[in-house]
C-alpha positions in Angstrom: 0.0 0.0 0.0 1.4 3.4 -1.0 -0.1 6.9 -0.5 1.0 10.3 -1.8 0.3 13.2 0.5 1.5 16.8 0.7 4.6 17.6 2.8 2.8 19.4 5.6 0.4 16.5 6.4 3.3 14.0 6.0 5.3 16.0 8.6 2.3 16.0 11.1 1.5 12.3 10.5 5.1 11.2 11.1 6.1 13.7 13.8 8.6 12.3 16.2 8.7 9.0 14.3 12.0 7.5 13.1 15.5 9.0 13.0 16.1 10.5 9.5 19.7 11.7 9.3 20.3 14.7 7.1 22.9 13.9 4.4 21.5 16.0 1.6 23.9 18.1 -0.5 22.0 20.4 -2.9 22.5 23.3 -5.3 23.4 25.9 -2.6 26.7 24.1 -1.9 27.6 23.4 -5.6 30.5 25.3 -6.9 30.2 24.8 -10.7 33.3 26.8 -11.6 35.6 24.8 -9.3 34.1 21.5 -10.5 34.7 22.4 -14.2 38.0 24.2 -13.8 39.5 23.0 -10.5 41.3 25.1 -8.0 44.8 25.7 -6.6 44.4 22.6 -4.4 41.9 20.4 -6.2 41.7 19.2 -9.8 38.6 19.6 -12.0 36.0 16.9 -12.2 37.0 13.9 -14.3 33.6 13.4 -15.7 31.9 16.9 -16.1 29.1 15.2 -18.0 28.0 13.6 -14.7 28.1 16.8 -12.6 24.7 17.3 -10.9 22.1 19.8 -12.1 18.9 20.7 -10.4 16.0 21.7 -12.6 13.0 23.0 -10.6 10.8 22.6 -13.7 11.2 18.8 -13.6 7.9 17.5 -12.2 6.7 14.0 -12.3 3.3 12.4 -11.4 3.0 9.6 -8.8 4.6 6.3 -9.9 2.2 3.8 -11.3 2.5 0.1 -10.4 4.1 -2.1 -13.0 4.8 -5.8 -13.5 8.5 -6.5 -12.8 10.2 -9.3 -14.7 13.0 -10.9 -12.7 15.6 -11.8 -15.3 17.7 -13.8 -12.8 14.9 -16.4 -13.1 16.3 -17.2 -16.6 20.0 -17.5 -15.5 22.1 -20.5 -16.3 23.5 -21.4 -12.9 26.9 -22.3 -14.4 27.5 -18.6 -14.9 29.4 -19.3 -18.1 28.2 -16.2 -19.8 29.1 -14.0 -16.9 32.3 -15.6 -15.7 34.4 -16.9 -18.6 37.6 -18.9 -17.8 39.6 -15.7 -17.8 37.5 -14.2 -15.0 38.9 -14.1 -11.5 36.6 -13.9 -8.5 37.7 -13.2 -4.9 35.1 -13.6 -2.1 35.7 -11.0 0.5 33.8 -12.7 3.2 32.1 -16.1 3.4 28.6 -14.7 2.7 28.7 -11.2 1.3 30.9 -9.3 -1.2 33.0 -10.5 -4.1 35.6 -8.7 -6.3 35.6 -9.8 -10.0 38.4 -9.2 -12.6 38.6 -10.1 -16.2 35.2 -9.3 -17.6 33.6 -6.1 -19.1 30.0 -5.6 -17.9 29.2 -3.4 -20.9 29.8 -6.3 -23.2 27.6 -8.8 -21.5 24.9 -10.6 -23.5 21.3 -10.9 -22.2 22.3 -14.3 -20.8 25.2 -12.7 -19.0 23.0 -10.0 -17.5 20.6 -12.7 -16.3 23.5 -14.5 -14.5 24.6 -11.1 -13.1 21.2 -10.7 -11.5 21.3 -14.1 -9.9 24.9 -13.9 -8.7 24.2 -10.5 -7.2 21.3 -12.0 -5.3 23.4 -14.8 -4.0 26.5 -12.7 -3.0 24.6 -9.5 -2.3 27.5 -7.2 -3.5 29.7 -7.6 -6.5 32.6 -5.2 -7.3 34.0 -5.2 -10.9 37.4 -3.8 -11.6 38.6 -2.0 -14.7 35.3 -1.2 -16.2 34.5 1.3 -18.9 31.1 2.1 -17.6 31.8 5.8 -16.7 33.2 6.4 -20.2 30.1 5.1 -22.0 27.6 7.6 -23.3 25.1 8.1 -20.5 22.2 6.6 -22.6 24.2 3.4 -23.0 24.8 3.1 -19.3 21.1 3.7 -18.5 20.0 1.2 -21.2 22.2 -1.5 -19.6 20.6 -0.8 -16.2 17.1 -0.7 -17.6 17.4 -4.3 -18.5 16.9 -5.1 -14.8 13.8 -3.0 -14.2 12.1 0.4 -14.6 14.7 3.0 -13.7 13.8 5.1 -10.7 14.0 8.9 -10.7 15.0 10.3 -7.3 12.6 12.9 -6.0 15.3 15.3 -4.9 18.8 14.6 -6.0 21.0 16.3 -8.7 21.3 14.5 -12.0 23.4 14.9 -15.2 21.7 17.4 -17.5 19.0 15.6 -19.3 19.3 12.4 -17.4 17.0 12.4 -14.3 17.2 8.6 -14.1 20.9 8.9 -13.0 21.3 9.6 -9.3 24.4 11.5 -8.6 26.3 11.1 -5.3 28.5 14.2 -5.2 30.5 16.1 -2.7 32.5 18.7 -4.6 36.1 19.9 -4.2 36.4 22.0 -1.1 33.1 20.8 0.3 32.9 21.2 4.1 29.7 19.4 4.6 31.5 16.5 6.3 32.8 18.7 9.1 29.4 20.4 9.4 27.6 17.0 9.8 30.1 15.7 12.3 29.8 18.9 14.4 26.2 17.8 15.0 26.6 14.0 14.9 29.0 11.4 16.3 29.1 9.5 13.1 28.4 9.8 9.4 27.1 6.3 9.1 23.5 6.2 7.7 22.4 2.6 7.3 19.7 2.4 4.6 18.4 0.5 1.7 17.7 2.8 -1.2 14.2 4.5 -1.5 12.3 1.8 0.4 9.5 4.3 0.7 8.5 3.3 -2.9 5.8 0.7 -3.4 8.2 -1.2 -5.6 11.7 -0.5 -4.2 14.9 -1.2 -6.2 16.4 -4.6 -6.9 19.7 -5.1 -8.9 21.4 -1.7 -8.5 24.5 -0.4 -10.3 26.9 2.2 -8.8 30.1 3.4 -10.4 33.0 5.7 -9.4 33.7 9.0 -11.1 36.1 10.7 -8.6 37.1 9.7 -5.0 39.3 11.0 -2.3 42.8 9.5 -2.0 41.7 7.8 1.2 38.3 7.4 2.7 34.8 7.5 1.3 34.4 3.7 1.4 30.9 2.1 1.4 29.9 -0.5 3.9 27.2 -3.2 3.3 25.2 -5.4 5.7 23.6 -8.7 4.7 20.0 -8.5 5.7 19.4 -12.2 5.0 22.1 -13.2 7.5 20.8 -10.7 10.0 17.4 -12.4 9.8 19.1 -15.9 10.1 20.9 -14.9 13.3 17.6 -14.3 15.2 16.1 -17.0 17.3 13.2 -19.0 15.7 10.8 -17.4 18.3 11.9 -13.9 17.4 11.7 -14.6 13.7 8.2 -15.8 14.2 7.2 -12.6 16.1 8.4 -10.5 13.1 6.4 -12.4 10.6 3.1 -10.7 9.8 4.3 -7.3 10.9 4.5 -4.4 8.5 6.4 -1.1 8.8 5.7 2.3 7.3 8.5 3.8 5.0 8.4 7.4 4.3 9.9 9.9 1.8 8.5 12.9 3.6 11.6 13.8 5.6 13.8 13.5 2.5 11.6 15.8 0.5 11.0 18.3 3.3 14.8 18.5 3.8 15.4 19.3 0.2 12.8 22.0 0.3 14.3 23.5 3.4 17.8 23.6 1.9 16.8 25.1 -1.4 16.7 21.9 -3.4 14.2 20.6 -5.8 11.2 18.2 -5.5 10.4 16.3 -8.7 7.7 14.2 -7.2 5.6 14.6 -4.0 6.6 12.2 -1.2 5.0 8.8 -0.7 4.4 6.7 2.3 4.3 2.9 1.8 3.8 -0.2 4.1 6.1 -3.2 3.6 6.6 -6.4 5.5 9.4 -6.4 8.0 10.6 -9.7 6.7 10.5 -10.0 2.9 11.4 -13.0 0.6 13.7 -12.7 -2.3 12.1 -14.0 -5.5 15.3 -15.7 -6.8 16.8 -17.3 -3.7 13.6 -17.6 -1.7 15.7 -16.4 1.3 14.1 -14.2 3.9 15.6 -10.8 4.8 15.0 -8.0 7.2 13.5 -5.0 5.5 13.8 -2.0 7.8 16.2 0.8 8.0 16.5 3.9 10.2 16.6 6.4 7.2 13.2 5.6 5.8 11.3 3.3 8.1 9.2 5.2 10.5 7.1 2.8 12.7 5.5 -0.6 12.9 1.8 -0.7 11.9 -0.5 -1.4 14.8 2.2 -0.9 17.5 2.2 2.0 20.0 5.1 4.4 19.6 7.1 3.0 22.5 6.6 -0.6 21.4 7.5 0.3 17.8 10.6 2.3 18.8 11.9 -0.5 21.0 11.6 -3.2 18.4 12.9 -1.1 15.5 15.9 0.0 17.7 16.8 -3.6 18.3 16.7 -4.4 14.6 18.7 -1.3 13.6 21.3 -2.0 16.2 21.4 -5.7 15.2 22.1 -4.8 11.6 24.6 -2.0 12.4 26.6 -4.0 14.9 26.8 -7.2 12.9 30.4 -6.8 11.6 30.5 -10.5 10.9 27.8 -10.2 8.2 29.1 -7.0 6.7 31.6 -6.0 4.0 33.5 -2.8 3.4 34.4 -1.8 -0.1 37.1 0.7 -1.0 36.3 2.7 -4.2 39.0 2.7 -6.9 39.3 4.1 -10.4 37.0 2.3 -12.9 35.2 0.3 -10.2 31.5 -0.7 -10.7 29.6 -2.1 -7.8 26.4 -4.1 -8.4 24.3 -4.9 -5.3 20.8 -6.3 -4.6 18.9 -3.6 -2.7 16.3 -6.1 -1.6 18.7 -7.9 0.8 21.3 -5.3 1.9 21.7 -2.2 3.9 24.6 0.1 3.2 26.2 3.5 4.1 28.7 5.7 2.5 31.4 6.8 4.9 32.1 10.5 5.1 35.5 10.1 6.8 37.8 12.3 4.8 38.6 15.9 5.7 40.9 17.0 2.9 38.1 18.6 0.8 38.6 16.2 -2.0 35.8 15.3 -4.4 33.7 12.3 -4.0 31.5 11.6 -7.1 29.6 8.5 -8.0 26.6 7.6 -10.2 23.8 5.2 -9.3 21.4 3.5 -11.6 18.4 2.2 -9.7 16.1 -0.3 -11.4 12.9 -0.9 -9.5 11.8 -4.4 -8.7 8.7 -6.3 -7.3 6.5 -5.1 -4.4 8.1 -6.8 -1.3 6.3 -9.9 -0.2 6.4 -12.1 2.8 6.1 -15.9 2.5 5.1 -18.3 5.3 7.3 -18.5 8.4 9.3 -21.7 8.2 9.6 -23.8 11.4 11.5 -27.0 12.0 9.3 -29.9 10.8 6.9 -27.8 8.8 5.5 -24.4 8.0 3.0 -22.2 9.6 0.1 -20.8 7.6 1.1 -18.0 5.2 0.2 -14.5 6.3 -0.9 -11.8 3.9 1.5 -9.0 3.2 
């Protein structure tokens, strides 16, 4: 269930709910001259065609439901079209995260893309070295991503001129936003899955580097499937049947307050706290402190206590997380249905951090029957 409401009523409805952390960087902090020409201490942007723009005239109606086709269903499990004999794969941890060398994503056939979707679901996060993705014409990059689903347009973020379906993650040369954030917060970590407030949140997601600090700016990922598995059967059973509210209101209101744009009015959706992946059939926790607001049917104190436990469980589970260091020509593919992640704003030299994200939407989250030893309980509606 999703609803579109105006910002003021959203704010009132969700007052004192959740813990949205302000990480927005908008047009007020963008120094176009420095980005295009550089400065005495910082070089110019390597990919000026990917610099963010904010067009206040861009307005879009509410998203319509669509039927998502999961291409991973068609994948050959030998992965021969994705991983030829020349490919090298290094699993960073037993369960999550792999680095792959020796293939070029932009050259994959449809069969290779099917296998990419499946392997991403299985390993959660894949990092491909020495890719030409950033050098492709932007329409070719978006066409590659659109194979995996309808491309999402962020309600607020900057995008390359004429390409609103490209979400730009950008902190420009000389940006002091990191220091400003840490003057108010003890950490820059913002655990989240992308745009879970949508009725059909993203699935196979592609992110690629354009510029990065010499040190810092890594991204950490947490495996939501393993987070669910670590819970006791009794606790798992308690979570089944529960839904949580996910909201875009705070994100949109923040953009308005900081002089940004709003392409689409915010939505509020309800999703099961435990969702099932359509490919692997694994169950995963599906809550995050950035967009989840409260548990449906619970009083505030009850909801806050349970969500805090789940957030802490995900954040503290270093033994089901992986940390990726960005490097030149790196492309990261992750399955947004089964991971949480956070960029780390830990550098203070004022260097540029610039990435692009392509975000194909997937199916509406569903919950399947809770599985118990020796059988299953009755399936609950989601």
